[in-house]
C-alpha positions in Angstrom: 0.0 0.0 0.0 1.4 3.4 -1.1 0.6 6.1 1.5 2.8 8.9 2.8 2.8 7.7 6.4 3.3 4.2 7.6 2.0 4.8 11.2 -0.1 7.6 12.6 0.3 7.7 16.4 -2.5 9.4 18.3 -2.1 10.7 21.8 0.4 9.9 24.5 2.7 13.0 24.2 4.1 14.4 27.4 6.9 14.9 29.8 8.2 12.6 32.7 10.2 13.7 35.7 12.5 10.8 36.7 13.3 10.2 40.3 15.6 7.2 41.3 14.5 5.8 44.6 16.4 3.3 46.8 13.4 0.9 46.7 9.8 0.3 45.7 7.5 0.6 47.5 9.2 3.6 49.0 8.9 3.6 52.9 7.7 6.9 54.5 10.5 9.2 55.5 10.9 12.9 56.0 13.5 13.1 53.2 15.7 11.0 50.9 19.1 11.9 49.2 18.6 10.9 45.5 21.3 9.7 43.2 21.9 9.9 40.2 19.4 12.8 40.7 16.1 14.1 39.4 15.7 14.8 35.7 12.9 15.8 33.4 12.7 14.7 29.8 10.2 14.4 27.0 8.6 11.1 26.4 5.4 9.3 27.4 3.7 6.4 25.8 2.8 8.0 22.4 6.2 9.6 22.1 8.0 6.3 22.8 5.9 4.4 20.3 6.6 7.1 17.6 10.3 7.1 18.5 10.5 3.3 18.3 8.7 3.2 14.9 10.8 5.9 13.5 14.1 4.3 14.7 12.9 1.2 12.8 12.6 3.1 9.6 8.9 3.6 9.5 7.4 6.9 8.3 5.7 8.1 11.5 3.4 11.0 12.3 2.4 11.9 15.8 -0.8 13.8 16.7 -1.7 15.0 20.1 -2.6 18.0 22.3 0.2 20.1 23.6 0.5 23.2 25.8 2.3 26.4 25.1 4.7 25.7 28.0 8.2 24.5 28.7 7.0 20.9 28.8 5.5 21.3 25.4 8.7 22.7 24.1 10.5 19.6 25.3 8.1 17.4 23.4 8.4 19.6 20.3 12.2 19.5 20.5 12.2 15.6 20.8 10.2 15.3 17.6 12.2 18.0 15.8 15.6 16.6 16.8 14.6 13.0 15.8 12.9 14.0 12.6 9.5 12.7 13.6 6.5 14.5 12.1 4.3 16.1 14.8 0.8 17.8 14.5 -0.1 19.5 17.7 -3.5 20.7 18.9 -3.5 23.5 21.4 -4.1 22.4 25.0 -4.9 25.4 27.3 -4.5 23.1 30.4 -0.9 22.5 29.5 1.2 19.5 28.4 0.7 16.2 30.1 3.3 15.4 32.7 4.2 12.6 35.2 6.6 11.7 37.8 8.2 8.2 37.6 9.7 6.7 40.6 12.4 4.2 39.4 13.8 1.5 41.8 17.3 -0.1 41.6 15.9 -3.1 39.7 14.4 -0.9 37.0 10.8 -1.1 38.1 8.8 2.1 38.1 5.8 3.7 39.8 4.2 6.5 37.6 2.3 9.4 39.1 0.2 11.2 36.4 -0.9 14.8 36.7 -4.6 14.5 35.9 -5.1 18.3 35.9 -3.6 18.6 32.4 -6.9 17.5 30.7 -10.6 18.2 30.6 -13.7 16.4 29.3 -13.8 18.9 26.5 -10.5 17.8 25.0 -10.8 16.5 21.4 -8.6 15.8 18.4 -10.2 17.6 15.5 -12.2 15.2 13.3 -11.0 16.6 10.1 -7.3 16.5 11.2 -7.7 12.9 12.3 -9.5 11.9 9.1 -7.0 13.6 6.8 -3.9 12.2 8.6 -5.5 8.6 8.8 -6.3 8.7 5.1 -2.6 9.2 4.3 -1.5 6.4 6.7 -1.2 2.6 6.5 -1.9 2.2 10.1 -2.9 4.0 13.3 -1.7 3.3 16.8 -4.0 4.8 19.4 -3.0 5.8 23.0 -5.7 5.3 25.6 -5.7 9.0 26.5 -9.2 10.5 26.8 -9.4 12.5 23.5 -8.4 9.5 21.5 -11.6 7.6 22.3 -13.5 10.0 20.2 -11.2 9.5 17.3 -11.8 5.7 17.1 -15.0 5.9 15.0 -13.3 8.3 12.6 -10.4 6.0 12.2 -12.7 3.1 11.4 -14.5 5.2 8.8 -11.2 5.8 6.9 -10.5 2.0 6.7 -7.1 2.3 8.4 -6.1 -0.6 10.6 -5.8 0.2 14.3 -3.7 -0.9 17.3 -3.7 0.1 20.9 -2.0 -0.6 24.1 -4.3 -1.0 27.2 -1.3 -1.0 29.5 -2.2 -2.2 33.0 -5.9 -2.8 32.4 -7.6 -5.0 35.0 -9.9 -6.5 32.4 -12.9 -4.8 34.1 -12.5 -1.0 34.0 -15.1 0.2 31.3 -12.8 3.1 30.2 -10.6 0.7 28.3 -13.3 -1.1 26.5 -13.7 1.3 23.7 -10.1 1.0 22.8 -9.9 -2.8 23.3 -12.9 -3.6 21.1 -12.2 -1.1 18.3 -8.5 -2.2 17.5 -7.3 -4.9 15.1 -4.1 -5.4 17.2 -4.4 -5.1 21.0 -1.5 -5.0 23.5 -2.1 -5.3 27.2 0.1 -5.9 30.2 -0.5 -8.9 32.5 0.3 -6.8 35.6 -3.2 -6.2 36.8 -5.0 -9.2 35.1 -6.1 -12.0 37.4 -6.7 -14.2 34.4 -4.8 -12.9 31.3 -6.2 -15.6 28.9 -9.8 -14.9 29.8 -9.3 -11.2 29.2 -7.5 -11.8 25.8 -10.4 -14.0 24.7 -12.9 -11.5 25.8 -11.3 -8.8 23.7 -11.4 -11.0 20.6 -15.0 -12.1 21.2 -16.4 -8.6 21.8 -14.3 -6.7 19.5 -12.5 -7.0 16.1 -8.9 -7.9 17.1 -7.1 -10.4 14.9 -4.4 -10.6 17.5 -4.0 -9.9 21.2 -0.6 -9.8 22.9 -0.3 -9.8 26.7 3.2 -8.7 27.8 4.5 -10.2 31.0 7.9 -8.6 31.7 10.6 -11.2 32.4 8.2 -14.0 31.7 7.9 -12.9 28.1 4.5 -12.4 26.5 1.4 -14.4 25.4 -0.2 -14.1 22.0 -3.8 -15.1 21.1 -4.3 -15.8 17.4 -6.9 -18.0 15.7 -8.2 -19.1 19.2 -4.8 -20.4 20.2 -2.6 -18.8 23.0 1.2 -19.2 22.4 3.9 -18.2 24.8 6.6 -15.8 23.5 9.8 -16.3 25.7 11.6 -13.3 27.0 15.0 -12.7 25.3 17.8 -11.4 27.6 19.2 -8.1 26.2 22.9 -7.7 25.2 23.6 -5.3 28.0 22.4 -5.1 31.6 18.8 -4.1 32.5 18.6 -0.7 34.0 15.0 0.4 33.6 11.7 -1.0 32.4 10.3 2.4 31.3 9.1 2.3 27.7 9.6 -1.5 27.3 5.9 -2.0 26.4 5.9 0.8 23.9 9.0 -0.6 22.3 7.5 -4.0 22.1 4.5 -2.5 20.3 6.8 -0.7 17.9 8.8 -3.8 17.1 5.7 -5.8 16.6 4.1 -3.3 14.3 7.3 -3.0 12.3 7.1 -6.7 11.6 3.4 -6.6 10.8 3.8 -3.7 8.4 6.8 -5.5 6.8 4.6 -8.5 6.0 6.1 -10.9 8.6 4.0 -13.7 10.1 2.7 -12.9 13.6 5.1 -15.2 15.4 8.0 -13.2 13.8 6.3 -9.9 14.7 6.3 -11.1 18.4 10.0 -11.9 18.2 10.7 -8.4 16.9 8.6 -7.0 19.8 10.4 -9.1 22.4 13.9 -7.9 21.1 12.8 -4.3 20.9 11.2 -4.4 24.4 14.4 -6.1 25.8 16.6 -3.3 24.3 14.4 -0.6 25.9 15.2 -2.1 29.3 18.8 -1.2 28.8 18.1 2.4 28.3 18.2 4.6 31.4 14.8 6.3 32.3 16.5 9.7 31.8 17.0 9.0 28.1 14.6 8.6 25.1 16.1 6.0 22.9 15.0 3.0 20.8 16.5 0.1 19.0 17.5 0.8 15.3 16.4 -1.3 12.4 20.1 -2.4 11.8 20.4 -3.4 15.5 17.1 -5.3 15.5 17.8 -7.2 12.4 21.3 -8.1 13.7 19.8 -9.5 16.8 17.1 -11.4 14.8 19.9 -13.0 12.7 21.8 -13.9 15.9 18.6 -15.5 17.4 18.0 -17.5 14.1 21.6 -18.8 14.3 21.2 -19.9 17.9 17.9 -21.6 17.0 19.5 -23.4 14.1 22.4 -24.8 16.1 22.0 -28.5 16.9 21.7 -29.4 20.6 24.9 -30.7 22.0 24.7 -34.4 22.7 25.2 -35.5 26.4 28.8 -36.4 27.3 29.4 -40.2 27.3 30.6 -41.7 30.6 
């Protein structure tokens, strides 16, 4: 399909303040001395997906609301410096922001500032329609304005993916996204029964594939009524932070899908991209390149092709 954009990313632009803490949960204390310090950088879920797709060579366009504030300037600079197309809609309440507490093992606790949005927030229908019509695929963040864009995307005929993050399988807010997407990503973190939730998404929606990411346990993929386990792949360098791993998994998976790879191969791409993200400090916005991904895929294939060593004879 020849369109000027491979993936249109909707929503999820913002700024995170990273605070490294000695442990999670953080016990109450009057004060803590923090190292390596406290830093603010652009990059929330939509930014990271767009960054990951762009690094893999896909023509990417990001659409979201941004404020006329220093945080918005950080987001604009990230897209400008990386060469990622950005269409911004004015957000009078200001750019979305969060504080991420990051433990020594790379786990994080995110605190989102809910005052940076209102029930009146919308992505203009004409803008959504025009950008979607020029795109092969749309990835939709679960931020409030994006829910109203879902019917418009469907009318254009573009395929849709979404990431439900730590949905518990019950909260009705997520259902509009879960049941409108062709590809659904979700974390197992809050799911009591991941397979039941995955099957519910397929039965009630239009998803052709549902992927439930499970951190160090890998991921689970539901396709054609069958659930398969996707093993985690250790990264080449030490794990320092899990921030953005799910977004990178989604970017890697979508790269495979838009390249015409079978779904099992797409999951491998996602696993490798997600593992790479865990090696990037939370204070940086970075993603695996296409050259690095394909090199790791080739290495994985070589290992899989090697015959198993016979047990030593007594």
